[in-house]
Backbone as numpy.savetxt, mean C-alpha at the origin, in Angstrom:
# Nx Ny Nz CAx CAy CAz Cx Cy Cz
18.30 2.33 -12.48 17.72 3.10 -11.38 16.50 2.39 -10.79
16.39 2.41 -9.48 15.27 1.80 -8.80 14.15 2.82 -8.62
12.95 2.41 -8.96 11.76 3.24 -8.72 11.18 2.85 -7.37
10.91 3.84 -6.53 10.41 3.59 -5.18 9.06 4.28 -5.00
8.09 3.52 -4.51 6.77 4.09 -4.23 6.24 3.48 -2.94
5.27 4.16 -2.33 4.60 3.62 -1.16 3.11 3.81 -1.32
2.32 2.96 -0.64 0.87 3.13 -0.67 0.25 2.70 0.64
-0.91 3.30 0.96 -1.50 3.18 2.29 -2.99 3.04 2.17
-3.54 2.03 2.84 -4.94 1.67 2.67 -5.81 2.12 3.85
-7.05 2.48 3.55 -8.15 2.66 4.49 -8.40 4.09 4.95
-7.44 5.00 4.78 -7.71 6.39 5.10 -7.82 6.70 6.58
-7.11 5.95 7.42 -7.14 6.22 8.86 -6.44 7.54 9.17
-6.86 8.20 10.27 -6.25 9.48 10.64 -4.75 9.35 10.88
-4.29 8.15 11.22 -2.85 7.95 11.43 -2.05 8.11 10.13
-2.74 8.16 9.00 -2.05 8.44 7.73 -1.29 9.76 7.81
-1.77 10.68 8.61 -1.09 11.98 8.72 0.30 11.81 9.34
0.43 10.88 10.24 1.76 10.60 10.80 2.64 9.92 9.77
2.07 9.04 8.96 2.82 8.42 7.87 3.37 9.50 6.94
2.52 10.47 6.60 2.93 11.54 5.68 4.09 12.34 6.25
4.05 12.63 7.55 5.15 13.37 8.18 6.47 12.63 7.98
6.44 11.32 8.14 7.66 10.52 7.99 8.08 10.43 6.53
7.13 10.21 5.63 7.46 10.17 4.21 8.12 11.48 3.78
7.54 12.59 4.19 8.08 13.90 3.81 9.49 14.11 4.36
9.73 13.59 5.54 11.03 13.77 6.18 12.15 13.12 5.36
11.81 12.05 4.63 12.83 11.30 3.92 12.64 11.32 2.40
11.84 12.24 1.91 11.71 12.43 0.46 10.96 11.33 -0.25
10.04 10.65 0.43 9.27 9.57 -0.16 7.88 10.04 -0.59
7.30 9.35 -1.55 5.96 9.67 -2.05 4.98 8.56 -1.68
3.73 8.94 -1.49 2.73 7.96 -1.13 1.42 8.12 -1.87
0.73 7.02 -2.07 -0.64 7.01 -2.59 -1.53 6.47 -1.48
-2.60 7.20 -1.17 -3.47 6.88 -0.05 -4.84 6.47 -0.57
-5.16 5.19 -0.38 -6.41 4.61 -0.89 -7.47 4.70 0.20
-8.53 5.48 -0.09 -9.47 5.87 0.95 -10.90 5.48 0.60
-11.55 4.66 1.43 -12.96 4.37 1.24 -13.82 5.46 1.89
-15.04 5.60 1.45 -15.92 6.60 2.04 -16.36 6.19 3.44
-16.70 4.91 3.60 -17.11 4.39 4.90 -15.95 3.60 5.50
-15.69 3.84 6.78 -14.52 3.23 7.42 -14.86 2.91 8.87
-14.41 1.77 9.35 -14.75 1.31 10.70 -14.04 2.10 11.79
-12.92 2.74 11.45 -12.16 3.51 12.44 -12.42 5.00 12.30
-11.42 5.79 12.65 -11.51 7.24 12.51 -10.87 7.64 11.18
-11.72 7.96 10.21 -11.25 8.26 8.86 -10.77 9.70 8.76
-9.87 9.91 7.83 -9.43 11.26 7.50 -10.64 12.12 7.13
-10.58 13.39 7.48 -11.65 14.32 7.11 -11.53 14.65 5.62
-12.58 15.23 5.07 -12.52 15.62 3.66 -11.47 16.70 3.43
-11.27 17.58 4.41 -10.20 18.58 4.30 -8.83 17.89 4.29
-8.67 16.86 5.12 -7.42 16.10 5.12 -7.18 15.46 3.75
-8.23 14.86 3.20 -8.12 14.19 1.91 -7.70 15.16 0.82
-8.31 16.33 0.83 -7.96 17.34 -0.17 -6.50 17.77 -0.02
-6.06 17.94 1.21 -4.66 18.33 1.45 -3.69 17.26 0.99
-4.02 16.01 1.25 -3.16 14.90 0.83 -3.04 14.86 -0.68
-4.13 15.14 -1.38 -4.10 15.10 -2.84 -3.16 16.14 -3.43
-2.86 17.18 -2.66 -1.92 18.19 -3.13 -0.48 17.84 -2.86
-0.25 17.04 -1.82 1.11 16.70 -1.41 1.56 15.36 -2.00
0.63 14.42 -2.05 0.95 13.06 -2.49 -0.10 12.63 -3.52
-0.76 11.50 -3.33 -1.80 11.05 -4.25 -2.91 10.38 -3.46
-4.15 10.61 -3.90 -5.30 9.94 -3.33 -5.84 8.95 -4.35
-6.11 7.73 -3.89 -6.69 6.71 -4.74 -7.97 6.18 -4.14
-8.79 5.54 -4.95 -10.09 5.02 -4.51 -9.96 3.62 -3.94
-10.91 3.29 -3.04 -10.85 2.01 -2.32 -12.27 1.49 -2.07
-13.16 1.76 -3.00 -14.61 1.52 -2.93 -15.28 2.48 -1.95
-16.60 2.46 -1.92 -17.35 3.29 -0.98 -17.34 2.69 0.43
-17.49 1.38 0.52 -17.69 0.76 1.84 -16.68 -0.33 2.18
-15.54 -0.33 1.49 -14.51 -1.34 1.73 -15.08 -2.75 1.58
-15.81 -2.95 0.55 -16.51 -4.21 0.31 -15.61 -5.23 -0.39
-15.85 -6.50 -0.14 -15.13 -7.57 -0.82 -15.71 -7.71 -2.23
-15.00 -7.21 -3.21 -15.53 -7.16 -4.58 -15.64 -8.54 -5.23
-15.00 -9.52 -4.65 -15.09 -10.88 -5.21 -16.39 -11.58 -4.82
-17.17 -10.95 -3.94 -18.37 -11.61 -3.43 -19.67 -10.87 -3.77
-19.60 -9.87 -4.64 -20.81 -9.11 -4.99 -21.04 -9.17 -6.48
-22.29 -8.86 -6.89 -22.61 -8.91 -8.31 -22.10 -7.67 -9.04
-22.24 -7.67 -10.34 -21.70 -6.59 -11.18 -22.30 -5.24 -10.84
-23.59 -5.20 -10.56 -24.26 -3.93 -10.26 -23.70 -3.30 -9.00
-23.55 -4.08 -7.96 -23.01 -3.55 -6.70 -21.55 -3.16 -6.87
-20.77 -3.99 -7.53 -19.36 -3.68 -7.74 -19.19 -2.38 -8.50
-19.99 -2.18 -9.54 -19.91 -0.95 -10.33 -20.25 0.26 -9.48
-21.30 0.16 -8.68 -21.70 1.27 -7.81 -20.59 1.61 -6.83
-19.97 0.60 -6.25 -18.90 0.81 -5.27 -17.66 1.43 -5.91
-17.29 0.93 -7.07 -16.06 1.40 -7.74 -16.25 2.78 -8.35
-17.30 2.93 -9.13 -17.58 4.21 -9.78 -17.89 5.29 -8.75
-18.67 4.92 -7.72 -19.04 5.89 -6.70 -17.85 6.41 -5.92
-16.89 5.53 -5.65 -15.71 5.96 -4.90 -14.87 6.94 -5.70
-14.80 6.74 -6.99 -14.06 7.67 -7.86 -14.72 9.04 -7.87
-16.05 9.03 -8.04 -16.78 10.30 -8.10 -16.70 11.06 -6.78
-16.81 10.33 -5.67 -16.75 10.96 -4.35 -15.40 11.66 -4.12
-14.32 10.98 -4.43 -13.00 11.57 -4.21 -12.71 12.70 -5.19
-13.21 12.59 -6.40 -13.01 13.67 -7.37 -13.76 14.92 -6.96
-14.90 14.75 -6.32 -15.64 15.91 -5.83 -14.88 16.60 -4.70
-14.24 15.81 -3.84 -13.49 16.38 -2.72 -12.21 17.07 -3.20
-11.46 16.39 -4.06 -10.13 16.87 -4.44 -10.12 17.81 -5.64
-11.16 17.73 -6.48 -11.16 18.51 -7.72 -10.17 17.97 -8.73
-9.75 16.72 -8.54 -8.75 16.12 -9.43 -9.26 14.79 -9.98
-8.69 14.38 -11.11 -8.99 13.07 -11.66 -8.33 12.00 -10.80
-9.11 11.10 -10.25 -8.58 10.01 -9.43 -8.18 8.87 -10.37
-6.89 8.61 -10.45 -6.37 7.69 -11.45 -6.21 6.26 -10.96
-6.04 6.08 -9.64 -5.67 4.77 -9.12 -6.74 4.19 -8.19
-6.82 2.86 -8.22 -7.78 2.12 -7.40 -7.04 1.00 -6.68
-7.53 0.64 -5.49 -6.97 -0.50 -4.76 -8.10 -1.43 -4.36
-7.95 -2.72 -4.65 -8.97 -3.71 -4.33 -8.98 -3.97 -2.81
-10.11 -3.72 -2.13 -10.16 -4.01 -0.69 -9.80 -5.45 -0.39
-8.93 -5.63 0.59 -8.42 -6.94 1.01 -7.67 -7.65 -0.12
-7.41 -6.95 -1.20 -6.70 -7.53 -2.33 -7.52 -8.51 -3.13
-8.84 -8.50 -2.97 -9.69 -9.50 -3.62 -10.42 -8.91 -4.82
-10.33 -9.63 -5.93 -10.95 -9.15 -7.16 -11.17 -10.32 -8.11
-11.93 -10.05 -9.16 -12.21 -11.05 -10.19 -11.93 -10.41 -11.54
-11.91 -11.18 -12.63 -11.76 -10.57 -13.96 -12.84 -9.52 -14.23
-14.05 -9.75 -13.73 -15.12 -8.76 -13.91 -14.83 -7.48 -13.14
-14.27 -7.61 -11.96 -13.86 -6.44 -11.19 -12.86 -5.61 -11.96
-11.85 -6.25 -12.52 -10.82 -5.56 -13.29 -11.45 -4.83 -14.48
-12.40 -5.47 -15.15 -13.07 -4.84 -16.29 -13.80 -3.57 -15.86
-14.48 -3.63 -14.73 -15.21 -2.46 -14.24 -14.25 -1.32 -13.91
-13.17 -1.65 -13.23 -12.16 -0.64 -12.88 -11.64 0.07 -14.13
-11.39 -0.69 -15.17 -10.95 -0.09 -16.43 -12.05 0.77 -17.05
-13.28 0.24 -17.06 -14.38 0.91 -17.75 -14.76 2.24 -17.11
-14.61 2.36 -15.79 -15.01 3.62 -15.15 -13.91 4.68 -15.24
-12.74 4.32 -15.78 -11.74 5.34 -16.09 -10.49 5.37 -15.24
-10.29 4.37 -14.39 -9.03 4.32 -13.65 -7.88 3.95 -14.59
-6.68 4.41 -14.25 -5.50 4.11 -15.05 -4.77 2.86 -14.57
-5.03 2.48 -13.32 -4.37 1.30 -12.78 -4.97 0.93 -11.45
-4.60 -0.26 -10.95 -5.14 -0.74 -9.68 -4.10 -1.59 -8.97
-4.08 -1.45 -7.64 -3.10 -2.16 -6.82 -3.72 -3.34 -6.09
-2.94 -4.39 -5.95 -3.35 -5.59 -5.21 -2.59 -5.64 -3.89
-2.70 -6.77 -3.18 -1.91 -6.98 -1.96 -0.85 -8.06 -2.15
-0.61 -8.45 -3.39 0.45 -9.43 -3.67 1.80 -8.86 -3.25
2.63 -9.69 -2.66 3.90 -9.24 -2.10 5.11 -9.78 -2.87
6.26 -9.19 -2.57 7.59 -9.65 -2.98 7.84 -9.54 -4.48
7.23 -8.54 -5.11 7.47 -8.27 -6.53 8.39 -7.06 -6.69
9.16 -7.07 -7.75 10.03 -5.94 -8.08 9.72 -5.39 -9.48
8.58 -5.80 -10.03 8.18 -5.32 -11.34 6.68 -5.05 -11.36
6.24 -4.30 -12.36 4.82 -4.10 -12.62 4.50 -4.83 -13.91
3.80 -5.95 -13.80 3.48 -6.76 -14.97 2.18 -6.33 -15.63
1.22 -5.94 -14.82 -0.11 -5.58 -15.29 -0.57 -4.35 -14.52
-0.85 -3.22 -15.21 -1.21 -1.99 -14.49 -2.49 -2.09 -13.69
-3.32 -3.10 -13.96 -4.56 -3.27 -13.20 -4.48 -4.42 -12.19
-3.26 -4.96 -12.03 -3.00 -5.96 -10.99 -1.61 -5.71 -10.43
-1.39 -4.49 -9.98 -0.06 -4.10 -9.51 0.28 -4.81 -8.20
1.38 -5.51 -8.21 1.87 -6.18 -7.00 2.74 -5.22 -6.20
2.99 -5.59 -4.95 3.85 -4.79 -4.08 5.10 -5.59 -3.72
5.99 -4.94 -2.99 7.21 -5.63 -2.57 7.12 -6.11 -1.12
6.90 -5.18 -0.20 6.77 -5.58 1.20 5.67 -4.76 1.88
5.13 -5.34 2.94 4.10 -4.70 3.75 4.67 -4.38 5.13
4.28 -3.25 5.69 4.64 -2.96 7.08 3.80 -3.87 7.96
4.47 -4.84 8.59 3.74 -5.87 9.33 4.69 -6.52 10.34
4.18 -6.95 11.49 5.07 -7.54 12.51 5.84 -8.74 11.97
7.08 -8.87 12.42 7.94 -9.99 12.05 8.96 -10.17 13.17
9.26 -11.40 13.58 8.84 -12.69 13.04 7.52 -13.19 13.61
6.98 -12.51 14.64 5.74 -12.98 15.26 4.87 -11.78 15.62
3.62 -12.05 15.97 2.74 -11.02 16.51 2.04 -11.58 17.74
1.68 -10.67 18.63 1.23 -11.09 19.96 -0.28 -11.04 20.15
-1.03 -10.65 19.13 -2.48 -10.51 19.31 -3.24 -11.71 18.77
-2.60 -12.85 18.76 -3.23 -14.06 18.22 -2.96 -15.24 19.15
-3.59 -16.35 18.90 -3.39 -17.52 19.72 -1.99 -18.08 19.60
-1.60 -18.91 20.58 -0.25 -19.44 20.64 0.15 -20.18 19.36
-0.77 -20.92 18.78 -0.46 -21.71 17.59 -0.20 -20.84 16.36
-0.57 -19.55 16.42 -0.40 -18.68 15.26 0.60 -17.55 15.52
1.34 -17.64 16.61 2.27 -16.56 16.98 3.27 -16.30 15.86
3.80 -17.36 15.25 4.83 -17.21 14.23 4.25 -17.21 12.80
2.95 -16.98 12.69 2.32 -16.95 11.37 2.94 -15.94 10.41
3.29 -14.71 10.88 3.93 -13.77 9.95 5.20 -14.33 9.29
6.05 -14.98 10.08 7.27 -15.57 9.53 6.95 -16.73 8.61
6.01 -17.57 9.01 5.63 -18.72 8.18 5.08 -18.27 6.82
4.29 -17.22 6.83 3.66 -16.75 5.60 4.63 -15.99 4.70
5.64 -15.37 5.29 6.49 -14.47 4.52 7.92 -14.97 4.30
8.26 -16.06 4.94 9.64 -16.56 4.84 10.06 -16.78 3.39
9.29 -17.52 2.62 9.66 -17.83 1.24 9.75 -16.56 0.40
8.85 -15.63 0.63 8.87 -14.39 -0.13 10.11 -13.56 0.15
10.46 -13.42 1.42 11.68 -12.68 1.74 12.92 -13.39 1.21
12.92 -14.70 1.24 14.06 -15.42 0.69 14.18 -15.20 -0.82
13.04 -15.03 -1.49 13.08 -14.75 -2.93 13.74 -13.41 -3.22
13.79 -12.55 -2.22 14.48 -11.26 -2.34 15.87 -11.32 -1.70
16.36 -12.53 -1.49 17.70 -12.75 -0.93 17.86 -12.20 0.48
16.77 -12.13 1.21 16.85 -11.70 2.61 17.29 -12.90 3.44
18.43 -12.81 4.14 18.89 -13.94 4.95 17.98 -14.18 6.15
17.97 -15.40 6.64 17.09 -15.75 7.74 17.33 -14.87 8.96
18.57 -14.59 9.28 18.85 -13.81 10.49 18.30 -12.39 10.38
18.12 -11.89 9.14 17.56 -10.56 8.96 16.06 -10.54 9.26
15.44 -11.71 9.32 14.00 -11.78 9.63 13.72 -11.73 11.12
14.72 -11.33 11.89 14.53 -11.17 13.33 13.61 -10.00 13.66
13.45 -9.07 12.69 12.53 -7.94 12.87 12.07 -7.49 11.50
10.92 -6.80 11.48 10.45 -6.27 10.20 11.44 -5.26 9.65
11.99 -4.43 10.51 12.93 -3.40 10.07 14.12 -4.00 9.34
14.77 -4.99 9.93 15.97 -5.56 9.30 15.62 -6.30 8.02
14.48 -6.98 7.98 14.06 -7.67 6.75 13.75 -6.67 5.65
13.08 -5.59 5.98 12.72 -4.58 4.99 13.97 -3.90 4.41
14.91 -3.59 5.27 16.16 -2.97 4.79 16.92 -3.92 3.86
16.98 -5.19 4.22 17.67 -6.17 3.38 16.95 -6.34 2.05
15.62 -6.33 2.07 14.86 -6.44 0.82 15.12 -5.24 -0.07
15.18 -4.07 0.52 15.48 -2.87 -0.27 16.87 -2.94 -0.88
17.84 -3.40 -0.13 19.21 -3.50 -0.64 19.28 -4.44 -1.85
18.50 -5.53 -1.80 18.41 -6.42 -2.96 17.81 -5.69 -4.15
16.72 -4.96 -3.91 16.07 -4.22 -4.98 16.99 -3.18 -5.58
17.80 -2.55 -4.74 18.73 -1.53 -5.23 19.74 -2.14 -6.19
20.14 -3.37 -5.94 21.09 -4.06 -6.81 20.43 -4.53 -8.11
19.19 -5.03 -7.99 18.52 -5.62 -9.15 17.80 -4.59 -10.01
17.38 -3.47 -9.40 16.58 -2.49 -10.13 15.13 -2.91 -10.20
14.32 -2.10 -10.85 12.90 -2.39 -10.96 12.09 -1.45 -10.10
11.11 -1.99 -9.39 10.21 -1.19 -8.55 10.20 -1.75 -7.14
10.45 -0.88 -6.17 10.32 -1.24 -4.76 9.07 -0.57 -4.23
8.07 -1.38 -3.86 6.76 -0.86 -3.46 6.47 -1.27 -2.02
6.52 -0.30 -1.13 6.22 -0.50 0.28 4.78 -0.08 0.54
4.02 -0.94 1.24 2.64 -0.56 1.54 2.26 -0.99 2.94
1.12 -0.47 3.41 0.65 -0.86 4.72 -0.61 -0.13 5.13
-0.96 -0.31 6.37 -2.08 0.39 7.00 -1.51 1.18 8.17
-1.78 2.46 8.23 -1.26 3.25 9.35 -1.85 2.79 10.67
-3.11 2.33 10.64 -3.71 1.84 11.89 -3.00 0.59 12.40
-2.43 -0.18 11.47 -1.69 -1.39 11.86 -0.32 -1.03 12.43
0.30 0.01 11.88 1.56 0.49 12.45 1.33 0.93 13.89
0.21 1.61 14.11 -0.15 2.05 15.46 -0.45 0.84 16.36
-1.23 -0.09 15.86 -1.64 -1.26 16.65 -0.45 -2.06 17.14
0.53 -2.25 16.27 1.68 -3.08 16.62 2.91 -2.28 17.04
2.73 -0.95 17.21 3.81 -0.08 17.65 5.05 -0.23 16.78
4.84 -0.05 15.48 5.92 -0.20 14.51 6.45 1.15 14.00
6.09 2.23 14.66 6.46 3.55 14.15 7.97 3.74 14.07
8.70 3.34 15.09 10.16 3.52 15.08 10.79 2.68 13.96
10.34 1.43 13.81 10.86 0.59 12.75 10.53 1.18 11.38
9.31 1.65 11.23 8.89 2.25 9.97 9.76 3.45 9.63
10.01 4.30 10.61 10.82 5.48 10.33 12.26 5.10 9.97
12.81 4.11 10.63 14.17 3.69 10.31 14.26 3.13 8.89
13.23 2.42 8.46 13.22 1.90 7.09 13.11 3.06 6.10
12.26 4.03 6.39 12.14 5.19 5.49 13.46 5.95 5.40
14.16 6.07 6.52 15.47 6.73 6.50 16.45 5.96 5.63
16.34 4.64 5.64 17.24 3.78 4.87 16.96 3.86 3.37
15.69 3.94 2.99 15.34 3.89 1.57 15.17 5.27 0.94
15.07 6.31 1.76 14.81 7.64 1.23 16.06 8.38 0.78
15.83 9.35 -0.10 16.89 10.27 -0.57 18.13 9.56 -1.10
17.91 8.47 -1.82 19.01 7.76 -2.47 19.22 8.35 -3.87
20.47 8.62 -4.22 20.75 9.30 -5.49 20.41 8.45 -6.70
20.39 7.12 -6.54 20.10 6.24 -7.67 18.69 5.66 -7.59
17.78 6.40 -6.93 16.38 6.02 -6.87 15.49 7.15 -7.37
14.36 6.78 -7.94 13.35 7.74 -8.34 12.12 7.50 -7.49
11.62 8.54 -6.83 10.51 8.41 -5.90 9.23 8.91 -6.55
8.23 8.03 -6.60 7.02 8.33 -7.37 5.76 7.94 -6.60
4.62 8.48 -7.04 3.32 8.02 -6.59 2.92 6.81 -7.44
1.89 6.10 -7.01 1.50 4.88 -7.73 1.11 5.14 -9.18
0.46 6.28 -9.45 0.03 6.56 -10.83 1.19 6.62 -11.79
2.37 6.97 -11.29 3.54 7.08 -12.16 4.11 5.70 -12.50
3.60 4.65 -11.87 4.02 3.29 -12.23 3.38 2.85 -13.53
2.27 3.49 -13.90 1.52 3.03 -15.08 1.55 4.07 -16.19
């Protein structure tokens, strides 16, 4: 049986649209929310509601790069984010996500010491959980094969960066014509191999690149499968 989970970073108000789609297709999500956010963050009432429907995870207080700060600041950011969310939700916050996927061995130690059960990274194209405090993902909701908000020399950067990873999941080149077709093919591989299929992204990025239709089609493809188990991130550990 394939275990399927999704996770969402930054706590943007567009997460509410993600939740509507997840609910429509029987999928579960973990939402990693920092206290300070550059965009329009979910309200505390929204956060509490999400914790009842899905899962809320910590993402530091200020979305800081934990690989570039000392132990004292890292501890304050990690421990403070847990306490803040627990005050809002009234629940034990079990999961943490490293902002920008950056961390050090000392960061991992702090995450363990303050009482988290696991932590997610931004590593892609994995179908297993090897380390509960360095959880890799399978695919990210992201433009493919190109994106238009960059210079000409970097237009095909998404394909260049992800080609080898998708091929490791037996995704044929022609399926990389769009994120939707590549994601569906990656899921079909996971369904055959078993393990964990972990879809993640930023709702603000789905909005920015107008990927909502593709995202919904992928959710329809992977949701409500009889030979899949749909879980929140905490259930991976």
